[in-house]
N, C-alpha and C positions, 0 to 999 in steps of 0.2 A: 509881737513884732511881725512885720510883713514877711511872708515866705511864699514860695511857689505852691505850697500846700493849699493856699486859698483858691487856686485855680482848679482844684480837684472836682468840685461840683460840675463845672462846665465840661471837664474831661469825661466825667462819668456819664453825662447826658449823651455824649457822642458814642459811648460804648454800650449804652443800655440795650439797643436792638441786638447786638452781638451776645450780650449776656442772656437775653431771653432765648436765643437760639441754642446756646450752649446748655442751658438748663433743660430745654426740651429734648436734647440728645442724651441727657443723663449725666452730664459733666457736673462734678461737685466742686464746692469752694475749696475743700482741702486738696483736691487734685490740682487745681489751678495754683494754689499756694506752693505745693511741692514742685510743680513744673517751673515756677519762677526761680526757685532756689537751685534746682538742678541745672537749668539753663545758665544761670549766673556762674555756677561752679565750672561748668563745661567751658564757658566762654573765657573765664579767667585762666583755666588750665591751658587752653589753646594759645592764648596770648603769651602766657609765661613760657610755653615750649618754643614758640616761634617769634619771640620778641625782637629778634634781629631782622625780621622781615617787617619793616615798618607799616605797610598797608594792612597788616593783620589787626592793627589797633583800631581800624574802622569798625571792627566787630563790636567794640565796646559801646559806642554811641547807639548802635542798633539794639543791642541787648539791654542797655539801660532804659531805652524808651519802651521796649517790649515788656521789661520787668515792671515799669510803672503802670503800664496798661493791665498787666496780669494782677498787680496788687489792687488796682481799682476794681477789676472784675470780681476777684474773690470777695472783696468787701461788699459789693452789691449783692452777690449771691447769698452771702451770710445774712445781710439785713433784709433784703427785699424778697428773698425766697426761703426764708426761715431755715437756712443751713448753718446758722451759727452754732458752734459747739465749743466745749472746753478744750478739746484736742485741737480744734482750729485756731484757738487763741494761742496755744503753745506753738503750733506750726508757723503761724503768722509772724510772731515775734522772733523765734529762733531762725526762721527762714530769712528774715531781713538782715539779721546779724551775719549769718553765713554768707549771704549774697554780697553784702558790703565788703567783707574781708576778701572774698574771692575776686571782686572787681577792682579793689584798691591795690592789693599787694603787687600785681604785675608791673606797676609803674616803677618799682624800685630797681627794676632790671635795666632801665634806660636812663641815660643822662639827660639833663643835669641833676636828676633827682637822687638824693642820698637815701639809703635804706632806713636810717633812723627817723627821718622826717616822714616817710611814707608809712612806716609802722606806727608812728605816733598818731598820724591821722586816722589810721584804721582803728586804733584803740579809742581815740576820742570819739569816733563815729559810734562805736559800740556803747560807750558811756552815755552819749547823747540819747540813744534809743532806750537805754536802761533807765535813765532819768524820766523819760516819758512814761514808761511802764510803771514805775514806782508811784506815779500819780494815782493809779488805781488802788494801790494798797493804802494810801493815805486819805482816800476819799475825795481826791481832786479830779479823778478821771484821767484817762490816757492823754498825755500831753503831746501836742504837735507844734508847740511854740517855736518860733524862729530865733535868730534869722537864718540859720544854716541847717535846715532839716534834710530829710531823705531826698526830697525832690531837688533841693538846691545842690546837694552833694552830687546827685546824678548829673545835673546840668554842668557843673564844674568839671567833673571827670570826663564827661562826653566831649566838652570843648578841648580839654587837654589831649585826649586820645585822638581827636580829629586832627589836631595840629601835628602830632607825631605821625599819624597815618598818612598825612599829606607830604611827609618828608621834610617838614620845616625844621631847621636846626634851631633849637631853643637856646636863648642866651643863658649864660651861667647863672645870672641872678634869678632866673626862673626856678632854680632849684629851691628857692625859699617858699614856693607856692604851697607845698605840702605842709611845712611847719606852720605857715600862716593859716591854712585851712584847719589844722589841728587846733590852733588857738581859737579860731572862730567857732569850732565845734564845742570846745570847752565852755566858751561863753554861752553858747546855745544850751548846753547842759545846765549851767547855772540858772539861765533864764527859765528853763523848764521847771527846775526845782522851785524857784520863787513863784512862778505862775501856778504850779500845782498846789503849793501851800496856801496861796490866796484863794484858790477855788475851794480847797478843803475847808478853810475858815468860813467862807461864804456859805457853803453847804451846811456847816454845823450851826450856823447862826439862825 
């Protein structure tokens, strides 16, 4: 299914000159991966601490975009500059989960979002990424199937954060957005499992 992940090659081409300069200065893929996770955690903590100052939510769209860039950069470093490692694989997957949780949970502090819906979305996001990782174990490769992958979640969270940061009073029915995103994430998880099984069967045949 279509997902913003399909735009990643074009995004990587824009970042490629920067990647070369970073490698020339001795920066490693693992350092970039850790930087993305730390940045996400810090941003989530700042928003959680100052959630009643609505403009602080503008921090989230910025960090979400920077995080996407850093994720693309560490991937290019690993593949194109032979920096791939087993440790890097662990850091990459764990860093994504930690970053997702850190950037999602602050939304439960503002209306009209209810904590159960926000937490459900955070859990569903983790399960979606776990389903993608399990594809490696079953021989189907890492799954990035849509329709609601990491990039799509980032766009949705960025838009919601921008609305809050702009001081817009969200209607009460908007409180259903996180439960709906949780359901969409569960559907994406199921889709990744199915797609991973198909790829595994194709590889075995």
